[in-house]
N, C-alpha and C positions, 0 to 999 in steps of 0.2 A: 640480651633479652630486653623487651620493652614492657613497661608497666603502664597500663591504660586505666586511668581512673574514670569511672562512670557514675553519674547520679541523675536524679530526675529533675523536677521543676525547681528553678531558682527564681523566686518571685521577690525581687528587692524593691518593689514599688510600695505605694500607700504608707502604712505605718512603719514598714521596714526602712523605707527611704528616710523617714523622719528620725528613726532610731540611729541610722548611720550618720546623719547630720549631727546628731547630739553626742554619739559615743565613738565615732571613728569608723574608718573604712573597713577595718578587719573585724569589727564587732560581730557581724552575723555568723562568722565562722567559728566562734567559740573556741573550745579546746581541741577541735579536729583540724585546725589549720595546718598543722605539721604534716598530716596525711596528704593534703593537697600539694604540699611543697616537696614531697618525697617521690611522687610518681613522675613518669616521663611526659605524660600529657593527661589533661582532664577535659572531659566532654560532658556538657549538661544541656538541658532544655532551658532557654531563657524565657521565662514566663512573664515578661513585662517589656515595655518600651523604655528607652532612655531618651527623654525628650522634654521640652517645655511647651509643646504644642497644646492648644486648647481645642483642637478640631476633633472632639470626642465623637466616636460613632455610637449609634444607638444600640446599646446592649446592657445586660445586667451589671457586669463588672468591667471597669476600664482601669488598667494598671499602667502607671508610669513612674519612673524615677528620674531625677535630674541627671544630666549627662556626666557630671563629675563622678557619679557612682560607678562608672567604668573602673575606677580604682579599686572598688570592692572585688571585682572580678580579676583584675590583674594581681592584686595581693594574694589571691588564692591560686594563681598560676592556671587560670582557666585558659585552655588552648583553643577550644572551638565550642560554638554553641549552635544548637538547632533553633531555627527561627520559624519552622513550619508548625505553627500552633494557632490557637484561637485568641491570642492577645497581641501579636506583633503589629496588627493594624488597628488596635484600640483607639489610636489617635491619627487614623487615616494615613495617607501617603507621607505626610510631613513627619509623623511620628516614626514611620519606618526609615525614612531618609536620615533623620536625626540619630536613630539607633545604629544604622550602618556607619555613620560618621564616627560615633562614639567607639564602636568596636574597632574601626580602623585606627583610631587614635591610640587604642590600647593594644594594638597588634593582636587582636583576637579574631580568629577566623570564624566563618559562619556558613551554614548551608540551610536550604529550605525556603528561603524568601529572597526576593530581589525586585529590581525595578522593571523586570519583564520575565516572561516565561523561561527564557534561556538562562538567565542568571539564577532564577529561583530553583531550577531543576539541576543546575550544574553541580557535578561532584566536587568535593573538596579533597585535596591530596595533602596529607600531613606527613612530613618526613622526619624520622627520628631513628637514630642508631642504625642507619642503613636499612630501615624498614619503611615502606610506604603504606600508610593507613588511608584508605579511600572512604570518605563519608558522604552519605546522602541524607537529606532531611525531607521528611514526608509527613502529611497530616490528612485525616479525613474529617476535620472540623472546619466549619465556616466555608461551605461551597461557594458562597458569593465572593470570597477572597481569593479565588483561584487566579493566578497570574496569567496574563495574556501576552500575545506577541509584542505588544507595545504598551502594556499596562502592568503596574506593580502588583504584587500579590505573593501568594504562597504556593508551594509545590503540593497542590491538592489532588486527592484521589477519592473516589467513591469505592471503597474496598469491597462493596457488595456487588459491584459491576464487573463482569468478566473483562470488558474492554479496559477499564481502569486498572484492574489487576495486571493485565498484560503490559500496560504502559509502565507500571511500577517495576515489573520483572525485567523489562527492556532496559530501564535505567540501571538496574543492577548488573545486567550482562555487559553494558557498556563500560562501567567502572571496573569490572573484574579484571580486565586486561591492563589496567593502569596501576593496580595496587597489589600489595602482598596480603593485606588484611582488608576486608570490606565490611564496613559498619553502616547499618541502616538505622537512623534515629527517627522513630515514628511517634507522633502525637496522635493517639487513636483511642476511640471509645469514650463512653460517658464517665462522669465523676463517680467515685466511691463504688466501683464494680470490683468484686473480689476475684473474679475469674475472667479471662479473656473470652470474647465471643468465639464460638467454634470456627467461624469464617476466618477470624484473625489467626487462629492456630493453623488452619490449613494454608493460609497465605504465608505465614512465617515459614512453614515447611517448604513451600514453593520457592520462597526467597533464598533459603539455604541451598536448595537444589540448583538455583541459577547463579550461585556464586557468593552469597552473603556469608560472612563468618560470624558476625555478631548482630543480633537484633536488639536495639536499645529502645525499649518501649517506655512511654510515659503518657500521662493524661488523667489517670484515675484519682490521683492524689493519695493513693495507698499502693503499697507494693503488691504485686501478684507473683505467681509461681515462676520458677526457673525450669527450663527444659534444655537438656543436652540432646541435640538432634544431629546425627551423623558427625559427632565429635565437634559440632559447632554450638554456639551459645545463643539461647533465646531468653532474654529478660523481658517478659511480657509487659511488666510495668515496674519502673524503678521508684515510684512514689515521688515524694517531695524532698527537697534538700533544705530550702529556706522559704518561709512564708509567714503570714500573720493570720492564718485561717482559724475559724472555730474548730474545736476538736470533737470528733465523734467518739464517745466513750467506748463504743463497741469496736468500730473499725480502726480506731487509733491512727488517724492520719498524721499524728505527731511522731510516729515512729517509722523509720526508714533505714536505708543502708547506704554506705559507700561501697561500691563494687570495684574491685581491682582485678583486671584481667592481665595475666602474664602470657606474653606471646614471643615466639622466636622462630626464625626460619619459616615464615608463612604458616605457622601452626599455633593454635591456642593450647596452652599447657595447663593453666590453673585459673580458678576464680576464687578470690578471697572476699568474704562478706564481713563488713564491719558495721554493726548496728549503731544507729544514731537516734537521738531524740531532739525534737524541735519544740522550742518554747520561747516566748518573749522576743520574737523576731531573731532568734539565734539557734544554730544547730550545734549540738555537743555529742561527744561519745556517750552512748547509752550507759546508764548505771546497771548494776547487776540484774535487778528485776526486769528492767526494760530489755536488756540484752537477751536474757533467757526467753522472754515473751516473743521477741522478734524472731529469734532462731527457731523456736518451736513453731511459730506461725508459718515461717518460710518452709519448714519441713513439711507441714500439712499441705500447703498450697502446691508444693513441688512434687509431692508424692503421686499426685494424679497424672503427672507427666513421666512417671517412672524415674524421677531424679531423687537421689538420696543426698540430703544435705548433712554433712558431718556436724557433730556438736560444736566443733571449733570453727565452723564456717569456712573451711578451705576445701574446695572441690576440685579434684583433678579431672581434666577434660580429655 
């Protein structure tokens, strides 16, 4: 059996970067570090660059951490990261190249961005315990960052376009023959949205139909509901894992989960939800009140998809 750890955005730039420099590489992981070290693999969305570049692109927020902070990811045994998002090119092509070099130095795999269209859309095959997990990284953010035949960028799709939907489904069909479990990591939708757009729901169903086993969504900075569709798993948004963001007192973007998927013999068996709390540039296991709030909220959000979340947070698939 393979235990796959999943979480949302890992933003270790800005004040998190400075906190790590002052308090050590493992500081951001708080008291949940042991969970990351107990799984067989961990996959997150890397919501920053790892660079010293000053070639800042014009946008509201530009995130970067120094390249030595790759040690924060290796200490947590991060296996692979999605780079198809709206921050990987915050410091232009130089920032992307520096990030790719840092990931290579830490032996951390990546999907969703590259030096050209071919590498940005290439599937990643992770081998563990005689199981092959195929991963694709996709985003519908920053259309101007779409990779070209000879130009760096991200694996971009306009998910409201039938043509681009078909392109995404074709990528899934191609990786299906290469892997036992297919995971699609998608950075989609606007910030602070409590529910996925209906088009995303329909597309997620199509992706399952074409061979995806796990949809690993992120981008909203808050978690969204879970759907079990054809015995496959759709995590519409996994929220944040590490950040330094202001907290919305209603939507509570400082509360999220560590998601552990149990898989064996090309089948998903179980999902375990572990509530977390984010604060002071650090993630920790949720206290009792936060734990209950997060489980209750996930129950509410998932009920609309016909998914019943048990009180203990363990869901058989």
